[in-house]
Each structure stands twice: as C-alpha cells, then as structure tokens.
N, C-alpha and C positions, 0 to 999 in steps of 0.2 A: 381253207380248211381241206384236209385230205378226204378222199372218198371213203376211206376206212373209218375215219372219225365221224363223218356224217352218218354212215351206216350204224355205227355204235350208238350215237345219240338218238337216231330214229328208233332203234331197238329198245333203248332205255325208256324213251317216251311212250312207246307202244306198250311196254311191260307195265309201266306205272298207270297208264290209263286203263288197261285191262284189269289190273288188280283193283283199282278204285271202283270200276263198274261192278265187279264181282262182290265187293264189300258193300256198296250202296244199296243193292237190291234187297238183301235180307234185313238190313238195318234201317231201311227207309230214310236214308240220309242223303244230303247233297254236299258236294265238294265246295268248300269255302276258299280254297287256294292256300298259299303259303302264308298269307297275312290275315288269317282268321282271328277272331277275338282272343285276347289274352286275359288270363285269370290269375289271381293270387290264390294258390292252393297251399294252405299252411303258410310256410314262409318262402315258397318258391313260386316263380312265374311259370305258367304253362300256356302253350299255344294250342288253340283248338283248330281243327282242320275240316270238320264236318258239322252239319246241323241236321237233326232229325225232324220228323213231322210234328213233334211235340215241342219244338223250339229248343231242345237240349243240345249243347255243344259237346263234341266228342274230342278227346285228347289222347295222345299217344302216352300211355302210362309208363312205358319204358324210358321215354325222354324225361318224364317227370321224376322217375327214379334216379336218372343221371343227375338231374339238377338237385334233387333232394340229398343225395349222398355226397356229391362233389367228387371230382376226380382227384386222386392223390391223397385223399383222407383215408385213415384206417377204416376198413369196412366193418369189421366186427359182426358180420352177418346181417346187418340192417338192409343192405341192398337186396340180398336174396329174399329176405322176409317181405319187403315191399313188393318185389316182383311177384312173389307167390300170391300175395293178397290180391294183386291186380289180375293175375291169370285166373284165379278162382272165382272172380265175379261172374254172376249169371249173364250179364250183358257184354262181357269182354269178348272182342272179336279180333282175330289176326288180320293184319293188312301188310302185305309185303311191299316194300318200297325200295327202289334202287336209286342211289345218289352217289355222285362222285366222292363225297366226303366219307360215306359209310359203307359203300358197297351195297350188297343185298341186306336189308334191315327188316327184321320182324317187329313191326309196330303192333303193340297190343292196345287197341282202341277201346275206349269206354267213355260214357258220359261223364263230364267233369264233376257233376254233383254226386254221382254214384261213387266215383273214385274217392272223393273227399269223405263221404260217409264210410266207405270201406276202410279207409286209413284212419278213421276216428278223428277227422278234422272238422272244424266248423264249415258251414257252406262257403264255397269259393266266392271270391269277390271279383266281379268283372272290372278290369282296368280300362282306362281311356284308350282309344285307338292309338296305334303308333308305339305302344310299349313293346319292348323286346321280350321274347321268351325263346327258350331253346327250340330249335327246329331241326329238320333232317339235313339241312345244309351246314349247320354248325359242326365244328370239329369235335368229335367225341372225346378227345384227350384234353380239352380245355374246360376249366371250371366255368360256371356262370359268371363269376367275378372277372375272370380273364377275358371272357367274350365281351362282357359289358365295357370293360376298360378299353379293349380294342375298338369297339364301336364308338365309344366316346372320343377316340382319337382319329375318327374318320373311316374306320373299317366298315365294310358293307359286304356281308356274305353273298348276297345276290350278284354283286359285281365281281367279287374276288374269286369265288368258286365257280361261277358261271353255270351252275347246274339247275338254277331255278326254272328254266324253260323246259327241263326234262322231267319235272315232277308235275 
C-alpha cells in the first residue's frame, strides 16, 4: 500500500473516531460498530450503530429513508417528507461519517423507536443477529433488493469495499 493511501486511510479513521466521540458525549451513547442490532421499521430493515444509557438503539434516519424510498423509484416528494420528519425530531443529531462508498455523509441519528413514532409506524421489531440492513458501506445507488441479492450470491460489503476498518 502506498504511503499516500495509508495517510488517507489514517485521516479517514481519525475523522470518524473524532466525529463519533463528539456525537457520543451529548447523547450519552456508545458505539456498537457496523454490526449493531437490526430492526424492522415499517417494511424496511434498519441497522443501529449506537446504544444510549436507556438501552435505546440509534439509527441513521437518512439510511432508513434510502431503504424506504428505494433508488430508482419515482420519488413524488416522499423522500423529502420523511427526511424532514427525521430532521425535525427533538432527539435527532447529526453525525458526519466518511466512507469510501459515500464520501462525507451527514447521518441524522435518532433512537429507532422515536423514528418509528415520528413516521407513524408501529414499534420497531428487533430482528435476529446477522440480518442485513443498509449501512454506510453499502452503495447508495443500489436498492435494498439489489444489495440483498448480491449478498445472497456471496457478496460482502466489508470485504469488497474494504472501508469497514475506517469507520
């Protein structure tokens, strides 16, 4: 690996760690990593990345919006409506993440139960460990169905995109 690539990866890791620390202090959360619990929120799977002192799991609402609306489907304003509902939540907090697949990404983090309530959904259901849900390493231009089909045929985002160690 070239010296420039190592410097870039070290900078990305330092950025993500600093952003997480800045997020965790005011929210009283702890980092669960990229394989935190998965929930069924409405009819989409969502990955949680943090847990607060009350045992609530926090999800990136913008990733949930991506899964909810599906890439390539006519938007008809729904994507922006769900984004706005997430941003307007009292507990919503920004977390900047840098990943090879997305570049600099503004994650809007919120407790998964609060997001369900805000979107008018029933309480989210925790899925068994090992279930896939959209994460920061998944390609933003693929639908959940495309990503699940790729994984079913042996695809692995952590091995393919090699950015997991930088988050």
